[in-house]
C-alpha positions in Angstrom: 96.6 152.4 42.3 94.0 149.9 43.4 90.9 151.6 44.7 89.8 151.1 48.3 87.1 148.4 48.5 83.5 149.6 49.0 82.8 148.6 52.6 79.3 147.4 53.3 77.4 147.9 56.5 77.9 144.9 58.7 75.0 142.3 58.8 73.9 142.1 62.4 74.1 138.8 64.3 70.9 136.9 64.8 68.8 138.0 67.7 69.1 135.9 70.9 72.4 134.2 70.0 74.5 133.7 73.1 78.0 135.0 73.5 80.9 132.9 74.7 82.0 135.4 77.4 78.7 137.0 78.5 78.9 138.4 82.0 82.7 138.4 82.2 84.1 141.7 83.4 87.5 142.6 82.2 89.4 145.7 83.5 91.9 146.6 80.8 95.0 148.7 81.8 96.8 148.0 78.5 98.0 150.1 75.7 99.8 150.0 72.4 99.5 146.6 70.7 99.9 143.3 72.6 97.6 144.0 75.5 94.8 145.7 73.4 94.9 142.9 70.9 94.3 140.4 73.8 91.4 142.3 75.3 89.8 143.1 72.0 89.4 139.3 71.4 87.7 139.0 74.8 85.4 141.9 74.0 84.6 140.5 70.5 83.0 137.5 72.2 80.9 139.2 74.8 83.1 140.2 77.7 82.5 143.6 79.1 85.9 145.2 78.7 86.5 148.5 80.5 89.6 150.2 79.0 91.3 152.5 81.5 93.5 155.2 80.0 95.6 158.1 81.2 93.6 161.3 80.6 96.7 163.0 79.2 96.4 161.7 75.7 95.4 158.1 76.4 96.7 155.1 74.7 99.8 156.0 72.6 98.3 154.3 69.5 95.6 157.1 69.4 98.3 159.2 67.8 100.0 156.8 65.5 100.4 158.2 62.0 99.4 155.4 59.6 96.1 157.0 58.9 93.3 158.7 60.9 89.5 159.2 60.6 87.3 161.1 62.9 90.3 162.1 65.0 91.3 158.5 65.8 94.2 156.6 64.3 94.0 153.4 62.3 96.1 151.7 64.9 93.8 152.6 67.8 90.6 151.7 65.9 92.1 148.3 64.9 92.9 147.2 68.4 90.2 148.6 70.7 86.8 147.6 69.2 84.0 146.7 71.5 85.5 148.3 74.6 84.1 151.0 76.9 86.7 153.7 77.7 87.3 155.6 80.9 90.0 157.9 82.1 91.7 157.7 85.5 94.7 159.7 86.7 96.7 157.3 88.7 98.5 160.2 90.4 95.2 161.1 92.0 94.3 159.1 95.2 90.6 159.3 94.3 91.2 157.8 90.9 93.2 154.9 92.4 90.3 154.1 94.7 88.0 153.9 91.6 90.6 151.5 90.0 90.6 149.3 93.1 86.8 149.1 93.2 86.8 148.1 89.5 89.4 145.4 90.1 87.4 144.1 93.1 84.5 143.4 90.8 86.5 142.1 87.9 86.9 138.6 86.6 90.0 139.5 84.7 92.6 142.3 84.9 95.1 142.8 82.0 98.0 145.1 82.3 101.2 145.8 80.3 102.9 148.6 82.2 106.6 148.7 82.7 107.8 146.5 85.6 106.9 148.0 89.0 104.3 150.4 87.9 101.2 148.5 89.1 103.0 147.7 92.4 103.8 151.4 92.9 100.1 152.2 92.8 99.0 149.2 94.9 97.3 147.6 91.9 99.6 144.6 91.4 98.3 141.0 91.9 99.6 140.6 95.4 97.9 143.8 96.5 94.5 143.1 94.9 94.1 139.3 95.1 93.2 139.1 98.8 90.0 141.1 98.1 89.2 139.2 94.9 90.5 135.6 95.1 88.7 134.5 91.9 90.5 137.2 89.9 92.5 136.2 86.8 95.4 138.8 86.6 97.3 138.8 83.3 100.6 140.7 83.0 102.1 141.3 79.6 105.7 142.6 79.4 108.8 142.5 77.2 111.1 140.4 79.5 108.8 139.0 82.2 108.0 140.2 85.7 110.8 138.5 87.4 114.6 138.2 86.9 117.4 140.5 85.9 115.5 142.1 83.0 112.1 142.6 84.6 112.4 146.4 84.7 113.8 146.7 81.2 111.3 148.2 78.7 111.1 146.5 75.4 109.2 146.6 72.1 108.2 144.2 69.3 111.2 144.8 66.9 113.7 144.7 69.8 112.5 141.3 70.8 112.5 140.2 67.2 116.1 141.2 67.0 117.3 139.8 70.4 115.5 136.4 70.2 117.0 135.4 66.8 113.6 135.6 65.2 114.6 138.5 63.0 117.8 136.7 61.8 115.5 134.2 60.0 113.8 137.0 57.9 115.2 138.4 54.7 117.5 137.2 52.0 120.8 135.4 52.5 122.9 138.2 51.0 121.0 141.0 53.0 120.7 142.1 56.6 118.0 140.6 58.9 114.5 142.2 58.4 111.8 142.7 60.9 108.3 141.8 59.9 106.1 144.6 58.6 103.2 144.2 61.0 104.3 143.8 64.7 104.0 140.0 64.6 105.5 139.4 68.1 103.1 141.9 69.7 100.1 140.3 67.9 101.2 136.7 68.8 101.8 137.8 72.4 98.3 139.2 72.6 96.9 135.9 71.2 99.0 134.0 73.8 97.7 136.2 76.6 94.1 135.7 75.5 94.8 131.9 75.5 96.3 132.1 79.0 93.3 134.0 80.3 90.9 131.5 78.9 92.9 128.6 80.3 92.9 130.3 83.7 89.1 130.8 83.5 88.6 127.1 82.8 90.9 126.3 85.7 88.9 128.6 88.0 85.8 126.6 87.3 87.6 123.4 88.5 89.7 124.9 91.3 87.5 127.7 92.6 90.1 130.4 92.5 91.9 132.7 90.1 95.6 133.1 89.5 98.3 135.3 88.0 99.3 134.6 84.5 102.2 136.1 82.5 103.2 136.5 78.9 106.4 138.1 77.7 107.4 139.3 74.2 110.8 137.6 74.4 109.3 134.3 75.2 106.8 134.5 72.3 109.6 135.5 69.9 111.7 132.5 71.0 108.7 130.2 70.6 108.0 131.6 67.1 111.4 130.5 65.8 109.5 127.2 65.6 111.2 124.3 63.9 114.1 126.4 62.9 114.9 127.0 66.6 114.3 123.3 67.3 116.7 122.3 64.4 119.4 124.5 66.0 119.0 122.8 69.3 119.3 119.4 67.7 122.1 120.1 65.2 124.0 123.0 66.6 123.9 124.6 63.2 122.7 128.2 63.2 119.8 128.6 60.8 120.1 131.5 58.3 117.9 133.6 56.1 116.4 132.1 52.9 114.2 134.8 51.6 111.1 133.4 49.9 112.5 129.9 49.4 112.9 127.8 52.6 116.2 125.9 52.6 116.8 127.3 49.1 114.1 125.2 47.5 114.0 126.0 43.8 110.3 125.1 43.5 109.1 127.4 46.4 109.2 131.1 46.1 108.4 134.1 43.8 108.5 133.7 40.0 107.8 136.3 37.3 105.4 135.6 34.5 105.6 137.9 31.5 103.3 140.4 33.2 103.4 139.9 36.9 104.6 137.8 39.9 103.3 134.6 41.5 104.2 132.7 44.6 104.5 128.9 44.2 104.9 126.3 47.0 105.8 123.0 45.2 107.6 121.2 48.0 107.5 117.5 47.4 108.3 115.0 44.6 104.7 114.4 43.7 104.0 118.1 43.2 107.3 118.7 41.4 106.4 116.0 38.8 103.0 117.5 38.3 104.5 121.0 37.9 107.1 120.2 35.3 105.1 117.6 33.3 101.5 119.0 33.4 102.2 122.7 33.7 105.6 123.6 32.4 105.6 120.8 29.7 109.2 119.9 30.6 109.2 116.2 31.4 113.0 116.2 30.9 113.2 117.9 34.3 112.0 114.7 35.9 114.4 112.4 34.1 117.4 114.6 34.4 119.5 113.1 37.2 120.3 116.6 38.5 116.7 117.2 39.3 115.1 113.8 39.7 114.9 113.9 43.6 114.5 116.6 46.2 118.1 116.4 47.4 119.3 116.6 43.8 117.1 119.6 43.1 118.4 121.4 46.2 122.0 120.7 45.2 121.4 122.1 41.8 118.9 124.7 42.8 120.3 127.7 40.9 120.3 125.8 37.6 116.8 124.5 38.1 115.5 127.9 39.3 116.9 129.6 36.1 115.2 127.0 33.9 111.9 127.3 35.7 112.2 131.2 35.6 112.7 131.2 31.9 109.6 129.1 31.3 107.4 131.2 33.5 108.6 134.4 31.8 107.4 133.1 28.5 103.7 133.4 29.2 101.2 135.6 31.0 100.3 135.4 34.7 96.7 134.4 34.1 97.6 131.6 31.8 100.0 130.1 34.3 97.5 130.5 37.2 94.9 128.7 35.2 97.3 125.8 34.3 98.6 125.5 37.9 95.2 125.6 39.5 94.0 122.9 37.0 97.0 120.8 38.0 96.3 121.5 41.7 99.7 123.1 42.3 99.8 125.4 45.4 100.1 128.9 43.9 98.9 132.4 44.6 99.1 135.9 43.3 101.7 138.1 45.0 99.4 140.9 46.0 99.7 144.3 47.7 97.5 145.0 50.7 95.2 147.0 48.4 95.0 144.1 45.9 94.5 141.5 48.7 91.7 143.4 50.3 89.9 143.7 46.9 90.6 140.0 46.1 87.7 137.5 45.7 89.2 135.2 48.4 88.8 138.1 50.9 85.5 139.4 49.6 84.0 135.9 49.8 84.8 135.7 53.5 83.0 139.0 54.3 85.9 140.2 56.5 85.6 143.9 55.8 82.7 146.2 56.8 82.0 149.7 58.1 80.5 150.4 61.5 79.2 153.6 63.2 81.6 156.0 64.9 80.6 159.1 67.0 82.9 161.5 65.3 83.6 159.9 61.9 80.1 158.8 61.1 81.5 155.4 60.1 84.9 153.7 60.3 86.3 150.6 58.5 86.2 147.3 60.4 88.3 144.2 59.9 86.3 141.3 61.4 87.8 139.0 64.0 89.2 135.9 62.3 87.6 133.6 64.9 84.2 132.1 64.0 82.0 130.1 66.3 78.7 128.5 65.3 76.9 128.7 68.7 78.4 131.8 70.2 79.5 134.1 67.4 81.2 137.4 68.0 79.1 140.4 69.0 78.1 143.1 66.6 81.2 145.4 66.6 81.2 148.8 68.2 84.0 151.2 67.2 86.9 151.9 69.6 85.9 154.5 72.3 86.8 158.1 72.3 89.1 159.1 75.2 87.0 158.8 78.4 83.8 158.3 76.4 82.1 155.9 78.9 83.5 157.1 82.2 80.2 158.2 83.7 78.3 155.2 82.3 80.8 152.7 83.7 80.9 154.4 87.1 77.1 154.4 87.3 76.5 150.9 85.9 79.5 148.9 87.2 80.2 150.6 90.5 76.8 152.1 91.3 78.1 155.7 91.7 75.5 158.5 91.8 75.9 161.8 89.9 77.1 163.6 93.0 80.0 161.2 93.6 81.0 161.3 89.9 80.9 165.1 90.0 83.1 165.1 93.1 85.6 162.8 91.5 85.7 165.0 88.4 86.2 168.1 90.6 89.0 166.3 92.4 90.8 165.6 89.1 90.4 161.9 89.1 89.5 161.9 85.4 92.2 164.4 84.4 92.1 168.1 84.0 89.6 168.0 81.1 87.3 165.7 83.1 87.0 163.0 80.3 83.7 161.6 81.6 81.7 161.0 78.5 
C-alpha cells in the first residue's frame, strides 16, 4: 500500500494581492456536487459565498461515506471550501424572509433544487428579479427548467446512461461503464460557473442581470464530443474501445515485465520513432501490414501482440527511460495513491492541509485555476452546519442580536438553532 503523502501547510498568498471576484455576493442554495462545485470556484477567487442549508442534516454530501474527518465527509470538504454556512428552514415564514433579503442584496444566486421548489417558496427568478434587476440567477438541474422533463429528478450516472455518454466508456466486449468520479456533475458545475461569469460580463455592458441555466443532460450530450459529431455526420453509432481509441494498436495499456504503462503513439512519425528507436524493430516499419496508420488498424491484433511481447521482455523503468529519451508520449498507470505521491503532482504543489474547527486540519486539493494578477484566496475549510449564521445575518443583513434571537426562537434556523 502506498503511504498517504505528507501534506504541508499551505503557503499564504502575498499580502495585498487583489482577487478576481472581490465584492461579489453569491447566495448558494445548492447541494450535492454540480452546484457546490460551481460556487466553490467563485469562492476560491474572492466571491463572498453564503451557503444556505436545511438545518435538518444540511447538504447530503456531509454524510457521504468515502471518508470522514472531524465529523465531515471527504465529499463535503472537497466541494465547499471558502464558503460561509448558514441554516434556514424554508418551511418557516421568518426564514423565507431572511432568504429574500439575502437575495435582494446578492449579485448571484445559484440553486439546484428539483423543479418547482424555488417557485413554491417564492424564491424563483420571476419572483425575486423585480426587486434586484441586476441579479444573475443560475439554475442547475438534470433535465432543464422547461419542457416535459422539467420536474423529473436526475443524477450524474443517470444522465451518463441516457445521453449515450456511458456507451462510449468500457471495453468492446463488456457493458457500458460510468466514470468513477461524477464527471457530468463536475463538468456541469464548471459550465455553470462559466455561464455566471459570462452573465456578469454582460451585466457590465447591458446594465442588468439575467437568468442562466445549465442541465446535466445537456452537458452529457456535449461531452460526447467528436464521437457525437461523427455519429451526426456518418449515422454510424460509435462504440466502446477501452483504452485504445478506434482500436489503435499503439495507444493503450501495455505490460512491462514488472508493471503497466500507458502509451499514446498516434501518428506515423511517432510510430516510426517507437519501433525503430525504442523497440529496436525497424521491420515493423517496412512490413506492409504495419507501414501506414490504416494498415496498422486493419492488422491491429497482430501488431499489438508483437508490441506486447517486446514490452514484456524488459522492466518498466528501462522502457520509460527509452521512451522519454525518444520523446514518445507515455506515462505510468498509477493508482490515486501513486498519483498523489508522484513527482509530477508534488512539483505542482496541489496538495496541502488547512485549519478546521473540529479536525484541527484537513487535507486540501488546490483549485486547478491559476492567475498571475488575481490568484485564488487562501483556502478556508468547508463550514460546519450553520457555522456562520449569526455572522452573516449581522454583517450582510445588519441584524442585531435581538432580531437574531427572535428568529432562532421562531425556528427559522431549525430546532437546534444552528447559528454559529
